[in-house]
Backbone as CSV, one residue per row, in Angstrom:
resi,resn,N_x,N_y,N_z,CA_x,CA_y,CA_z,C_x,C_y,C_z
1,MET,45.108,10.134,-48.771,45.520,9.019,-47.916,44.426,7.959,-47.849
2,LYS,44.839,6.763,-47.505,43.880,5.682,-47.268,43.429,5.755,-45.814
3,ILE,42.128,5.917,-45.620,41.593,6.131,-44.278,40.459,5.154,-43.999
4,LEU,40.473,4.572,-42.813,39.410,3.679,-42.370,38.625,4.359,-41.257
5,VAL,37.300,4.305,-41.356,36.433,4.857,-40.321,35.517,3.749,-39.818
6,THR,35.702,3.331,-38.571,34.745,2.388,-37.987,33.558,3.203,-37.464
7,GLY,32.362,2.672,-37.648,31.179,3.444,-37.285,30.885,4.552,-38.275
8,GLY,31.345,4.382,-39.496,31.212,5.425,-40.519,29.825,5.586,-41.094
9,ALA,28.888,4.725,-40.674,27.498,4.864,-41.122,26.638,5.487,-40.027
10,GLY,27.283,5.946,-38.961,26.553,6.536,-37.849,26.463,8.051,-37.940
11,PHE,25.909,8.646,-36.907,25.678,10.087,-36.846,26.963,10.886,-37.062
12,ILE,27.933,10.736,-36.191,29.178,11.500,-36.306,30.043,10.939,-37.427
13,GLY,30.132,9.610,-37.492,30.984,8.963,-38.487,30.641,9.331,-39.910
14,SER,29.348,9.435,-40.219,28.949,9.756,-41.596,29.358,11.184,-41.974
15,HIS,29.270,12.108,-41.019,29.725,13.483,-41.279,31.239,13.513,-41.503
16,LEU,31.959,12.736,-40.698,33.415,12.658,-40.858,33.775,12.067,-42.221
17,VAL,33.111,11.003,-42.599,33.361,10.365,-43.892,33.119,11.344,-45.040
18,ASP,32.020,12.064,-44.992,31.712,13.017,-46.059,32.811,14.073,-46.192
19,LYS,33.321,14.540,-45.067,34.384,15.555,-45.084,35.673,14.967,-45.664
20,LEU,36.000,13.747,-45.273,37.213,13.092,-45.782,37.120,12.835,-47.280
21,VAL,35.953,12.405,-47.738,35.749,12.172,-49.173,35.870,13.481,-49.941
22,ALA,35.304,14.551,-49.386,35.392,15.871,-50.031,36.835,16.334,-50.160
23,GLN,37.686,15.865,-49.250,39.110,16.209,-49.298,39.910,15.230,-50.160
24,LYS,39.216,14.351,-50.882,39.811,13.431,-51.860,40.604,12.277,-51.227
25,HIS,40.313,11.925,-50.000,40.943,10.757,-49.396,40.228,9.485,-49.870
26,GLN,40.935,8.365,-49.819,40.339,7.061,-50.120,39.792,6.497,-48.809
27,VAL,38.477,6.481,-48.685,37.852,6.148,-47.407,37.152,4.796,-47.445
28,SER,37.419,3.993,-46.432,36.711,2.730,-46.234,35.953,2.807,-44.905
29,ILE,34.833,2.110,-44.844,33.979,2.124,-43.656,33.762,0.704,-43.151
30,ILE,33.892,0.525,-41.850,33.454,-0.696,-41.182,32.306,-0.315,-40.252
31,ASP,31.159,-0.941,-40.449,29.985,-0.651,-39.616,29.051,-1.854,-39.692
32,ASN,28.548,-2.293,-38.549,27.624,-3.440,-38.572,26.165,-3.002,-38.674
33,LEU,25.945,-1.696,-38.800,24.618,-1.098,-38.984,23.673,-1.337,-37.802
34,SER,24.219,-1.665,-36.639,23.361,-1.808,-35.455,22.800,-0.452,-35.035
35,CYS,23.596,0.588,-35.245,23.153,1.966,-34.986,23.235,2.814,-36.240
36,GLY,24.039,2.384,-37.186,24.240,3.162,-38.404,23.076,3.053,-39.370
37,ASN,23.112,3.886,-40.399,22.048,3.948,-41.394,22.654,3.782,-42.780
38,LYS,22.269,2.718,-43.462,22.828,2.427,-44.778,22.558,3.554,-45.783
39,LYS,21.474,4.300,-45.568,21.095,5.356,-46.505,22.058,6.542,-46.502
40,ILE,22.818,6.694,-45.428,23.709,7.865,-45.360,25.172,7.496,-45.627
41,ILE,25.413,6.270,-46.081,26.775,5.866,-46.422,27.198,6.551,-47.722
42,ASN,28.308,7.228,-47.688,28.805,7.929,-48.872,29.117,6.931,-49.986
43,SER,28.599,7.200,-51.165,28.724,6.262,-52.292,30.154,6.149,-52.824
44,LYS,31.022,7.078,-52.430,32.402,7.057,-52.915,33.342,6.309,-51.974
45,THR,32.775,5.559,-51.046,33.584,4.797,-50.093,33.470,3.299,-50.342
46,LYS,34.383,2.545,-49.736,34.257,1.089,-49.688,33.602,0.746,-48.355
47,PHE,32.487,0.044,-48.420,31.745,-0.262,-47.205,31.828,-1.750,-46.868
48,PHE,32.164,-2.029,-45.607,32.210,-3.402,-45.105,31.209,-3.532,-43.967
49,ASN,30.182,-4.336,-44.205,29.163,-4.591,-43.170,29.750,-5.593,-42.191
50,LEU,30.376,-5.068,-41.146,31.187,-5.911,-40.274,31.208,-5.342,-38.860
51,ASP,31.198,-6.223,-37.890,31.408,-5.853,-36.497,32.918,-5.826,-36.248
52,VAL,33.410,-4.825,-35.501,34.856,-4.748,-35.265,35.371,-5.930,-34.438
53,ARG,34.468,-6.692,-33.829,34.870,-7.876,-33.062,34.943,-9.128,-33.932
54,SER,34.625,-8.982,-35.218,34.565,-10.127,-36.126,35.950,-10.714,-36.416
55,PRO,36.040,-12.036,-36.565,37.304,-12.671,-36.971,37.775,-12.211,-38.354
56,LYS,36.867,-11.632,-39.137,37.215,-11.162,-40.481,37.875,-9.781,-40.476
57,LEU,38.032,-9.186,-39.302,38.565,-7.838,-39.223,39.963,-7.733,-39.837
58,LYS,40.850,-8.662,-39.494,42.216,-8.613,-40.024,42.232,-8.756,-41.542
59,GLU,41.335,-9.554,-42.067,41.242,-9.756,-43.520,40.865,-8.442,-44.212
60,VAL,39.905,-7.722,-43.630,39.487,-6.441,-44.195,40.622,-5.420,-44.106
61,LEU,41.305,-5.373,-42.973,42.420,-4.443,-42.814,43.542,-4.736,-43.809
62,ALA,43.760,-6.011,-44.087,44.793,-6.388,-45.062,44.431,-5.891,-46.463
63,LYS,43.134,-5.860,-46.765,42.681,-5.358,-48.065,42.781,-3.841,-48.144
64,VAL,42.359,-3.185,-47.090,42.283,-1.727,-47.086,43.652,-1.080,-46.871
65,ARG,44.440,-1.651,-45.955,45.737,-1.139,-45.552,45.692,0.371,-45.300
66,PRO,44.902,0.792,-44.305,44.753,2.221,-44.051,46.005,2.850,-43.454
67,GLU,46.191,4.136,-43.733,47.266,4.904,-43.114,46.776,5.590,-41.832
68,ILE,45.473,5.919,-41.821,44.824,6.531,-40.668,43.603,5.701,-40.312
69,VAL,43.402,5.449,-39.028,42.197,4.745,-38.573,41.450,5.632,-37.583
70,TYR,40.194,5.924,-37.903,39.286,6.601,-36.978,38.382,5.536,-36.363
71,HIS,38.353,5.472,-35.045,37.523,4.465,-34.383,36.349,5.136,-33.674
72,LEU,35.160,5.023,-34.296,33.937,5.574,-33.727,32.899,4.506,-33.399
73,ALA,33.104,3.279,-33.882,32.134,2.214,-33.625,32.027,1.980,-32.121
74,ALA,30.809,2.052,-31.593,30.649,1.955,-30.141,29.191,1.757,-29.777
75,GLN,28.995,1.335,-28.535,27.692,1.392,-27.871,27.661,2.754,-27.193
76,LYS,26.673,3.593,-27.508,26.731,4.998,-27.116,25.738,5.409,-26.037
77,SER,24.935,4.484,-25.540,23.867,4.858,-24.607,24.251,4.618,-23.151
78,VAL,24.197,5.688,-22.333,24.441,5.551,-20.894,23.375,4.657,-20.246
79,PRO,22.063,4.879,-20.504,21.048,4.006,-19.903,21.230,2.526,-20.266
80,PHE,21.602,2.247,-21.529,21.845,0.859,-21.934,22.986,0.268,-21.116
81,SER,24.044,1.047,-20.939,25.209,0.542,-20.202,24.869,0.261,-18.743
82,LEU,23.958,1.035,-18.170,23.541,0.815,-16.787,22.757,-0.484,-16.653
83,LYS,21.996,-0.811,-17.685,21.197,-2.042,-17.671,22.038,-3.258,-18.073
84,LYS,22.977,-3.052,-18.995,23.742,-4.175,-19.545,25.231,-3.828,-19.601
85,PRO,25.888,-3.755,-18.449,27.308,-3.361,-18.418,28.223,-4.328,-19.154
86,LEU,27.897,-5.613,-19.131,28.733,-6.595,-19.826,28.679,-6.384,-21.334
87,ALA,27.483,-6.151,-21.859,27.337,-5.905,-23.294,28.069,-4.624,-23.680
88,ASP,27.972,-3.595,-22.838,28.657,-2.332,-23.095,30.163,-2.542,-23.177
89,ALA,30.724,-3.271,-22.214,32.170,-3.516,-22.183,32.622,-4.370,-23.361
90,THR,31.793,-5.331,-23.732,32.140,-6.206,-24.860,32.305,-5.401,-26.142
91,ILE,31.411,-4.446,-26.339,31.475,-3.622,-27.551,32.560,-2.555,-27.443
92,ASN,32.521,-1.803,-26.353,33.376,-0.611,-26.252,34.819,-0.895,-25.856
93,VAL,35.029,-1.873,-24.986,36.404,-2.189,-24.584,36.962,-3.308,-25.451
94,TRP,36.292,-4.438,-25.477,36.767,-5.583,-26.262,36.850,-5.226,-27.745
95,GLY,35.819,-4.547,-28.267,35.828,-4.161,-29.681,36.979,-3.229,-30.014
96,SER,37.262,-2.281,-29.115,38.375,-1.343,-29.339,39.713,-2.069,-29.307
97,LEU,39.865,-3.001,-28.353,41.116,-3.762,-28.265,41.312,-4.648,-29.494
98,LYS,40.222,-5.168,-30.031,40.321,-5.999,-31.233,40.916,-5.204,-32.392
99,ILE,40.443,-3.989,-32.588,40.973,-3.209,-33.715,42.359,-2.676,-33.402
100,LEU,42.625,-2.331,-32.148,43.971,-1.872,-31.779,45.012,-2.970,-32.003
101,GLU,44.668,-4.179,-31.688,45.586,-5.295,-31.920,45.726,-5.597,-33.407
102,ALA,44.606,-5.514,-34.120,44.633,-5.850,-35.550,45.485,-4.887,-36.356
103,ILE,45.531,-3.611,-35.947,46.297,-2.629,-36.734,47.787,-2.646,-36.417
104,GLN,48.191,-3.413,-35.416,49.617,-3.441,-35.075,50.475,-3.983,-36.220
105,SER,49.893,-4.841,-37.048,50.658,-5.480,-38.124,50.749,-4.633,-39.388
106,ILE,49.974,-3.524,-39.464,50.002,-2.749,-40.707,50.656,-1.368,-40.536
107,LYS,51.116,-1.058,-39.329,51.917,0.154,-39.101,51.237,1.422,-39.608
108,ILE,50.103,1.757,-39.032,49.382,2.958,-39.453,50.104,4.224,-38.984
109,LYS,49.764,5.349,-39.611,50.373,6.628,-39.238,49.754,7.202,-37.961
110,LYS,48.443,6.978,-37.774,47.801,7.469,-36.553,46.462,6.773,-36.324
111,PHE,46.174,6.543,-35.046,44.898,5.995,-34.601,44.166,7.121,-33.877
112,ILE,42.949,7.425,-34.325,42.179,8.522,-33.727,40.888,7.953,-33.155
113,PHE,40.761,8.074,-31.842,39.661,7.472,-31.099,38.674,8.531,-30.643
114,PHE,37.386,8.242,-30.802,36.366,9.106,-30.232,35.980,8.558,-28.873
115,SER,36.492,9.199,-27.842,36.192,8.827,-26.467,34.939,9.597,-26.026
116,SER,34.884,10.022,-24.773,33.739,10.794,-24.288,34.197,11.788,-23.237
117,GLY,33.843,13.039,-23.423,34.104,14.026,-22.383,32.939,14.130,-21.422
118,GLY,31.732,14.031,-21.976,30.541,14.179,-21.158,30.391,13.121,-20.086
119,ALA,30.768,11.875,-20.396,30.535,10.768,-19.459,31.721,10.466,-18.557
120,ILE,32.911,10.941,-18.917,34.113,10.604,-18.152,34.307,11.505,-16.936
121,TYR,34.063,12.796,-17.109,34.345,13.746,-16.023,33.143,13.870,-15.088
122,CYS,33.099,13.034,-14.086,32.037,13.106,-13.086,32.602,13.661,-11.777
123,HIS,31.750,14.304,-11.004,32.119,14.812,-9.677,33.293,15.785,-9.747
124,ALA,33.467,16.436,-10.885,34.600,17.353,-11.041,34.349,18.647,-10.274
125,ASN,35.345,19.067,-9.511,35.250,20.327,-8.776,35.829,21.485,-9.574
126,ASP,36.797,21.166,-10.436,37.447,22.214,-11.227,36.798,22.293,-12.611
127,LEU,35.726,23.068,-12.684,35.022,23.260,-13.945,35.470,24.577,-14.581
128,PRO,35.632,24.624,-15.918,35.442,23.508,-16.849,36.528,22.438,-16.705
129,SER,36.134,21.177,-16.906,37.063,20.054,-16.756,38.123,20.088,-17.851
130,HIS,39.364,19.831,-17.461,40.444,19.729,-18.446,40.927,18.277,-18.503
131,GLU,41.863,18.009,-19.379,42.274,16.622,-19.643,42.879,15.933,-18.417
132,MET,43.404,16.688,-17.474,44.006,16.110,-16.273,43.048,16.102,-15.083
133,THR,41.806,16.517,-15.309,40.800,16.471,-14.244,40.596,15.039,-13.791
134,TRP,40.502,14.846,-12.482,40.286,13.504,-11.938,39.007,12.909,-12.507
135,SER,39.092,11.685,-13.001,37.963,11.040,-13.677,37.387,9.919,-12.824
136,SER,36.096,9.970,-12.598,35.411,8.926,-11.841,34.014,8.722,-12.424
137,PRO,33.927,8.073,-13.586,32.630,7.923,-14.252,31.628,7.154,-13.401
138,ASP,30.359,7.556,-13.499,29.285,6.886,-12.769,28.608,5.796,-13.591
139,SER,28.886,5.744,-14.888,28.199,4.783,-15.753,29.199,3.820,-16.390
140,PRO,28.779,2.585,-16.660,29.654,1.663,-17.386,30.098,2.213,-18.732
141,TYR,29.254,3.011,-19.384,29.648,3.635,-20.649,30.868,4.529,-20.452
142,GLY,30.807,5.403,-19.459,31.937,6.285,-19.178,33.175,5.514,-18.770
143,ILE,32.969,4.462,-17.975,34.083,3.614,-17.539,34.743,2.950,-18.747
144,SER,33.932,2.472,-19.689,34.483,1.778,-20.861,35.300,2.727,-21.735
145,LYS,34.830,3.963,-21.906,35.575,4.943,-22.697,36.888,5.316,-22.014
146,LEU,36.841,5.485,-20.701,38.057,5.809,-19.955,39.047,4.646,-19.998
147,ALA,38.528,3.423,-19.985,39.402,2.242,-20.062,40.190,2.237,-21.365
148,VAL,39.523,2.535,-22.476,40.225,2.559,-23.766,41.242,3.699,-23.786
149,ASP,40.878,4.845,-23.227,41.849,5.941,-23.116,43.096,5.479,-22.367
150,ASN,42.892,4.747,-21.281,44.031,4.275,-20.486,44.886,3.266,-21.241
151,TYR,44.252,2.423,-22.041,45.024,1.508,-22.899,45.883,2.304,-23.884
152,LEU,45.296,3.364,-24.456,46.035,4.185,-25.411,47.185,4.935,-24.740
153,ILE,46.888,5.560,-23.596,47.891,6.363,-22.907,49.036,5.509,-22.367
154,ASN,48.680,4.438,-21.657,49.680,3.692,-20.885,50.284,2.486,-21.589
155,PHE,49.631,2.001,-22.641,50.175,0.815,-23.314,50.484,1.088,-24.786
156,TYR,49.449,1.349,-25.596,49.690,1.487,-27.033,50.513,2.733,-27.366
157,GLY,50.271,3.811,-26.643,51.046,5.025,-26.877,52.424,4.977,-26.259
158,ARG,52.501,4.615,-24.971,53.779,4.671,-24.241,54.656,3.460,-24.510
159,ILE,54.088,2.264,-24.484,54.879,1.041,-24.654,55.047,0.667,-26.129
160,LYS,53.949,0.678,-26.874,53.991,0.286,-28.286,54.445,1.431,-29.208
161,LYS,54.493,2.661,-28.665,54.907,3.846,-29.444,54.000,4.098,-30.640
162,MET,52.725,3.788,-30.494,51.765,3.995,-31.577,51.250,5.433,-31.543
163,PRO,51.359,6.166,-32.643,50.814,7.529,-32.683,49.285,7.485,-32.541
164,TYR,48.755,8.253,-31.611,47.308,8.246,-31.411,46.837,9.615,-30.924
165,VAL,45.560,9.846,-31.141,44.857,10.968,-30.534,43.531,10.435,-30.020
166,SER,43.203,10.758,-28.788,41.893,10.440,-28.249,41.132,11.739,-28.072
167,LEU,40.026,11.859,-28.776,39.192,13.049,-28.675,38.096,12.794,-27.650
168,ARG,37.993,13.682,-26.674,36.929,13.578,-25.675,35.911,14.692,-25.946
169,PRO,34.951,14.415,-26.822,33.985,15.462,-27.154,32.965,15.656,-26.035
170,ALA,32.485,16.884,-25.925,31.335,17.159,-25.076,30.108,16.570,-25.776
171,ASN,28.933,17.030,-25.469,27.709,16.458,-26.046,27.514,16.960,-27.476
172,ILE,27.739,16.073,-28.430,27.646,16.427,-29.848,26.194,16.346,-30.307
173,TYR,25.779,17.326,-31.095,24.422,17.335,-31.655,24.497,17.808,-33.100
174,GLY,23.399,17.620,-33.835,23.359,18.117,-35.201,22.542,17.223,-36.115
175,PRO,22.525,17.534,-37.412,21.804,16.718,-38.390,22.249,15.258,-38.362
176,ARG,21.287,14.364,-38.597,21.472,12.911,-38.658,21.494,12.233,-37.286
177,GLN,21.449,13.012,-36.217,21.419,12.371,-34.900,20.107,11.618,-34.752
178,ASN,20.180,10.436,-34.133,19.010,9.574,-33.991,18.068,10.117,-32.913
179,PRO,16.842,10.489,-33.292,15.911,11.015,-32.296,15.130,9.916,-31.574
180,GLY,15.364,8.669,-31.971,14.593,7.570,-31.404,15.287,6.851,-30.268
181,GLY,16.534,7.231,-29.987,17.278,6.547,-28.940,17.081,7.201,-27.588
182,GLU,17.912,6.756,-26.613,17.833,7.308,-25.264,18.803,8.480,-25.089
183,ALA,19.750,8.602,-26.016,20.723,9.690,-25.970,20.372,10.700,-27.053
184,GLY,21.044,11.842,-27.049,20.816,12.839,-28.088,19.641,13.740,-27.784
185,VAL,19.727,14.479,-26.678,18.585,15.263,-26.204,18.146,16.317,-27.217
186,VAL,19.070,16.914,-27.959,18.690,17.929,-28.942,17.807,17.322,-30.022
187,ALA,18.225,16.191,-30.567,17.450,15.517,-31.620,16.091,15.062,-31.098
188,ILE,16.070,14.552,-29.872,14.810,14.078,-29.290,13.829,15.229,-29.116
189,PHE,14.298,16.341,-28.545,13.427,17.502,-28.354,12.909,18.017,-29.693
190,ILE,13.801,18.177,-30.666,13.397,18.722,-31.969,12.387,17.815,-32.652
191,ASN,12.661,16.531,-32.692,11.768,15.591,-33.370,10.391,15.574,-32.718
192,ASN,10.362,15.534,-31.385,9.075,15.510,-30.687,8.281,16.792,-30.936
193,LEU,8.927,17.926,-30.825,8.217,19.194,-30.962,7.748,19.428,-32.395
194,LEU,8.526,19.002,-33.377,8.079,19.120,-34.768,6.849,18.261,-35.031
195,ASN,6.731,17.171,-34.247,5.584,16.272,-34.387,4.512,16.521,-33.332
196,LYS,4.602,17.706,-32.685,3.602,18.138,-31.702,3.471,17.183,-30.520
197,LYS,4.593,16.557,-30.152,4.596,15.636,-29.013,5.242,16.305,-27.808
198,GLN,4.780,15.922,-26.619,5.363,16.463,-25.396,6.729,15.830,-25.140
199,CYS,7.630,16.573,-24.550,8.974,16.091,-24.244,9.119,15.825,-22.744
200,TYR,10.002,14.900,-22.425,10.307,14.594,-21.031,11.684,15.146,-20.679
201,ILE,11.795,15.711,-19.479,13.074,16.172,-18.955,13.362,15.396,-17.686
202,ASN,14.527,14.748,-17.646,14.898,13.968,-16.463,15.260,14.894,-15.305
203,GLY,14.700,14.628,-14.146,15.030,15.407,-12.960,14.568,16.852,-13.054
204,SER,15.340,17.742,-12.441,14.963,19.154,-12.371,15.154,19.895,-13.685
205,GLY,16.026,19.360,-14.541,16.362,20.066,-15.780,17.446,21.095,-15.575
206,LYS,17.934,21.197,-14.337,19.007,22.151,-14.044,20.383,21.571,-14.365
207,GLN,20.422,20.260,-14.693,21.692,19.670,-15.092,22.161,20.337,-16.381
208,THR,23.470,20.474,-16.525,24.015,21.229,-17.650,24.809,20.349,-18.609
209,ARG,24.900,20.821,-19.839,25.669,20.140,-20.864,26.467,21.165,-21.667
210,ASP,27.595,20.716,-22.188,28.444,21.504,-23.073,28.145,20.977,-24.476
211,LEU,27.416,21.744,-25.253,26.866,21.266,-26.525,27.706,21.738,-27.706
212,VAL,28.284,20.779,-28.423,29.171,21.107,-29.539,28.568,20.568,-30.839
213,TYR,28.560,21.400,-31.863,27.951,21.037,-33.140,28.785,19.980,-33.850
214,VAL,28.117,19.058,-34.524,28.796,17.918,-35.137,29.851,18.353,-36.153
215,GLY,29.587,19.402,-36.896,30.571,19.881,-37.874,31.850,20.351,-37.216
216,ASP,31.732,20.967,-36.044,32.917,21.397,-35.297,33.703,20.187,-34.795
217,ALA,32.999,19.168,-34.304,33.670,17.952,-33.826,34.423,17.263,-34.959
218,VAL,33.825,17.246,-36.139,34.474,16.652,-37.318,35.724,17.450,-37.694
219,ASP,35.657,18.758,-37.608,36.837,19.584,-37.907,37.998,19.245,-36.979
220,ALA,37.695,18.985,-35.713,38.737,18.590,-34.760,39.354,17.256,-35.159
221,ALA,38.504,16.331,-35.577,38.994,15.015,-35.996,39.887,15.109,-37.224
222,ILE,39.544,15.992,-38.146,40.353,16.198,-39.352,41.722,16.775,-38.979
223,LYS,41.733,17.761,-38.106,42.989,18.373,-37.674,43.888,17.369,-36.965
224,ALA,43.274,16.405,-36.269,44.038,15.421,-35.511,44.828,14.464,-36.400
225,MET,44.528,14.426,-37.694,45.300,13.575,-38.606,46.759,14.001,-38.659
226,ASN,46.977,15.303,-38.651,48.328,15.832,-38.861,48.931,16.516,-37.649
227,LYS,48.123,16.696,-36.594,48.610,17.380,-35.400,48.219,16.611,-34.151
228,GLY,49.006,16.799,-33.100,48.615,16.305,-31.793,49.021,14.884,-31.467
229,PHE,49.114,14.644,-30.168,49.370,13.313,-29.631,48.804,13.305,-28.211
230,GLY,47.965,12.315,-27.921,47.390,12.216,-26.586,45.910,12.523,-26.564
231,VAL,45.438,13.029,-25.429,44.012,13.234,-25.177,43.652,14.717,-25.313
232,TYR,42.509,14.973,-25.982,42.045,16.346,-26.186,40.542,16.455,-25.956
233,ASN,40.136,17.404,-25.129,38.721,17.745,-25.013,38.291,18.539,-26.235
234,ILE,37.075,18.250,-26.719,36.498,18.986,-27.835,35.175,19.555,-27.333
235,SER,35.144,20.868,-27.125,33.999,21.460,-26.442,33.876,22.942,-26.759
236,THR,32.788,23.526,-26.258,32.573,24.967,-26.428,32.965,25.745,-25.184
237,CYS,33.208,25.039,-24.073,33.516,25.665,-22.776,32.324,26.462,-22.233
238,LYS,31.111,26.135,-22.684,29.908,26.839,-22.226,28.888,25.841,-21.672
239,GLU,28.310,26.169,-20.518,27.276,25.329,-19.908,25.887,25.792,-20.352
240,THR,25.043,24.827,-20.692,23.644,25.112,-20.998,22.787,24.122,-20.217
241,SER,21.844,24.599,-19.439,20.972,23.684,-18.697,19.983,23.032,-19.660
242,ILE,19.481,21.891,-19.282,18.490,21.201,-20.114,17.225,22.045,-20.220
243,ASN,16.874,22.711,-19.147,15.708,23.603,-19.204,15.911,24.722,-20.213
244,ALA,17.106,25.336,-20.190,17.398,26.423,-21.126,17.436,25.905,-22.567
245,LEU,18.012,24.728,-22.749,18.061,24.116,-24.078,16.655,23.887,-24.612
246,TYR,15.789,23.355,-23.745,14.405,23.117,-24.166,13.728,24.424,-24.568
247,ASP,13.932,25.463,-23.773,13.298,26.752,-24.072,13.766,27.303,-25.421
248,ILE,15.055,27.118,-25.738,15.577,27.585,-27.027,14.891,26.854,-28.174
249,ILE,14.842,25.532,-28.063,14.257,24.719,-29.143,12.761,24.976,-29.268
250,ALA,12.055,24.984,-28.143,10.609,25.220,-28.166,10.299,26.607,-28.715
251,GLY,11.168,27.584,-28.399,10.964,28.936,-28.900,11.067,29.033,-30.409
252,LEU,11.765,28.075,-31.018,11.922,28.059,-32.471,10.880,27.181,-33.176
253,ILE,10.137,26.383,-32.386,9.197,25.440,-32.998,7.776,25.610,-32.467
254,THR,7.585,25.395,-31.170,6.251,25.432,-30.567,6.380,25.619,-29.065
255,ASP,5.328,26.058,-28.420,5.398,26.356,-26.986,4.832,25.238,-26.103
256,ILE,4.877,24.001,-26.572,4.432,22.870,-25.759,5.317,22.759,-24.516
257,LYS,4.702,22.598,-23.357,5.447,22.512,-22.107,5.982,21.086,-21.890
258,PRO,7.180,20.950,-21.311,7.740,19.610,-21.064,7.185,18.997,-19.783
259,ILE,7.390,17.689,-19.638,7.033,16.968,-18.420,8.316,16.528,-17.736
260,HIS,8.441,16.803,-16.452,9.619,16.360,-15.704,9.369,14.972,-15.121
261,ARG,10.396,14.119,-15.188,10.306,12.772,-14.626,11.547,12.511,-13.781
262,PRO,11.594,11.400,-13.041,12.737,11.162,-12.135,14.080,11.201,-12.848
263,ALA,15.095,11.664,-12.118,16.453,11.705,-12.666,16.950,10.296,-12.963
264,VAL,17.866,10.188,-13.911,18.440,8.900,-14.302,19.708,8.641,-13.491
265,PRO,19.791,7.513,-12.770,21.023,7.204,-12.030,22.218,7.123,-12.983
266,GLY,23.343,7.671,-12.567,24.541,7.617,-13.403,24.684,8.777,-14.356
267,GLU,23.657,9.629,-14.445,23.721,10.770,-15.348,24.530,11.895,-14.698
268,VAL,25.444,12.484,-15.457,26.263,13.592,-14.966,25.368,14.815,-14.741
269,PHE,25.551,15.517,-13.612,24.703,16.678,-13.343,25.241,17.933,-14.035
270,ARG,26.520,18.245,-13.827,27.114,19.390,-14.507,28.225,18.923,-15.432
271,SER,28.209,19.419,-16.653,29.238,19.035,-17.617,29.631,20.242,-18.454
272,VAL,30.879,20.667,-18.302,31.446,21.706,-19.156,32.941,21.457,-19.222
273,LEU,33.493,21.470,-20.421,34.880,21.071,-20.648,35.721,22.236,-21.161
274,SER,36.982,22.224,-20.807,37.942,23.166,-21.377,38.575,22.554,-22.621
275,SER,38.575,23.302,-23.711,39.223,22.832,-24.944,40.475,23.659,-25.251
276,ALA,41.073,24.236,-24.212,42.267,25.074,-24.400,43.420,24.293,-25.022
277,LYS,43.564,23.025,-24.627,44.649,22.201,-25.171,44.447,21.960,-26.671
278,ALA,43.206,21.694,-27.080,42.914,21.487,-28.505,43.191,22.756,-29.300
279,LYS,42.884,23.895,-28.728,43.173,25.168,-29.396,44.675,25.357,-29.549
280,ARG,45.396,25.028,-28.489,46.847,25.252,-28.467,47.598,24.274,-29.365
281,GLU,47.235,23.003,-29.344,48.023,21.984,-30.043,47.429,21.535,-31.379
282,LEU,46.103,21.593,-31.506,45.471,21.191,-32.767,45.093,22.395,-33.627
283,GLY,45.097,23.568,-33.023,44.654,24.749,-33.749,43.157,24.743,-33.985
284,TRP,42.416,24.121,-33.042,40.962,23.962,-33.206,40.190,24.849,-32.243
285,VAL,39.159,25.491,-32.766,38.186,26.202,-31.934,36.800,25.958,-32.532
286,PRO,35.750,25.886,-31.692,34.398,25.715,-32.246,33.960,26.971,-32.978
287,LYS,33.231,26.792,-34.065,32.816,27.927,-34.887,31.298,28.150,-34.897
288,VAL,30.527,27.112,-34.618,29.064,27.203,-34.704,28.481,27.412,-33.311
289,ASP,27.794,28.535,-33.100,27.204,28.755,-31.779,25.917,27.949,-31.639
290,LEU,25.412,27.859,-30.416,24.299,26.958,-30.115,23.038,27.292,-30.899
291,ILE,22.680,28.559,-30.971,21.455,28.937,-31.686,21.545,28.552,-33.158
292,ASP,22.666,28.876,-33.803,22.833,28.540,-35.220,22.844,27.028,-35.431
293,GLY,23.513,26.306,-34.521,23.558,24.852,-34.633,22.181,24.219,-34.498
294,ILE,21.379,24.731,-33.576,20.025,24.212,-33.401,19.169,24.529,-34.626
295,LYS,19.328,25.721,-35.178,18.579,26.072,-36.393,18.938,25.146,-37.552
296,LYS,20.221,24.834,-37.701,20.652,23.909,-38.753,20.040,22.524,-38.527
297,THR,19.980,22.105,-37.271,19.453,20.785,-36.948,17.945,20.732,-37.172
298,ILE,17.235,21.791,-36.792,15.791,21.858,-37.047,15.518,21.793,-38.546
299,ALA,16.293,22.540,-39.327,16.113,22.545,-40.782,16.280,21.152,-41.364
300,PHE,17.280,20.407,-40.832,17.487,19.032,-41.293,16.281,18.153,-40.998
301,PHE,15.796,18.210,-39.760,14.664,17.347,-39.390,13.388,17.725,-40.133
302,LYS,13.230,18.997,-40.429,12.081,19.412,-41.236,12.162,18.825,-42.643
303,LYS,13.386,18.827,-43.191,13.586,18.319,-44.543,13.344,16.828,-44.634
304,VAL,13.890,16.059,-43.685,13.721,14.596,-43.756,12.319,14.173,-43.372
305,GLY,11.587,15.071,-42.690,10.221,14.753,-42.283,9.203,14.953,-43.378
306,LYS,9.618,15.594,-44.486,8.675,15.853,-45.579,8.411,14.620,-46.419
């Protein structure tokens, strides 16, 4: 099939592209390289250095004429969104609406959106959070992802009858994750410890995350091409505290002690998601456990560091 991946030069997008190419699909990528890396773009794809908000978007879509569109292009940092909510909304909401409107004229088979499970489910009492859990994000990033979900659920899906799947992944980690940003705690810890640098933990470190390996998240996205309609959590259904995560990584690399600093406003304290719906309707379950996933990620960073 002809498939378009926005954000295909990024951490998750590049893994998805590689899997799609391996399955012999014709893959095109739209990425403005603001977060993506040109070095990891699969050579068997058509690459367009373009922002999804560009006036040239419709022209590119007319050339590619995709049957499936994966939308991963986004501003991904919670701290950035807290400092610059307008910029966050411009990219995440306006950019998503631009591509949703642009694809209306080419009648695609399915639109698959990477939303956020970690940032959307705040103040949840019923843990693990499921797709119908009341959502009240504390950050503009979470708000922007939920806004696009609502456009898909209430307008493009219900009114426009557009086939879609919105994946709400928990905290994705793995090879190629950027260790230099404000997000991606696994990559940050691994990179710092491999370079004998001290790590910082926000707040008490008792806050928890549901950590899902990037390869598992990509498998869910692949399954969503042919199955499912609506919103799906993609998670392990397991809570890991930041302190425990640090101890696992440090135990595999070095025993440098972390430094605790003030908590970040807007950061979710407890996060664990139920993926029962994805198992039931997509036939998806996570396969890589946390220890194995961290070992794979350490091996990657060791290799690129040589």
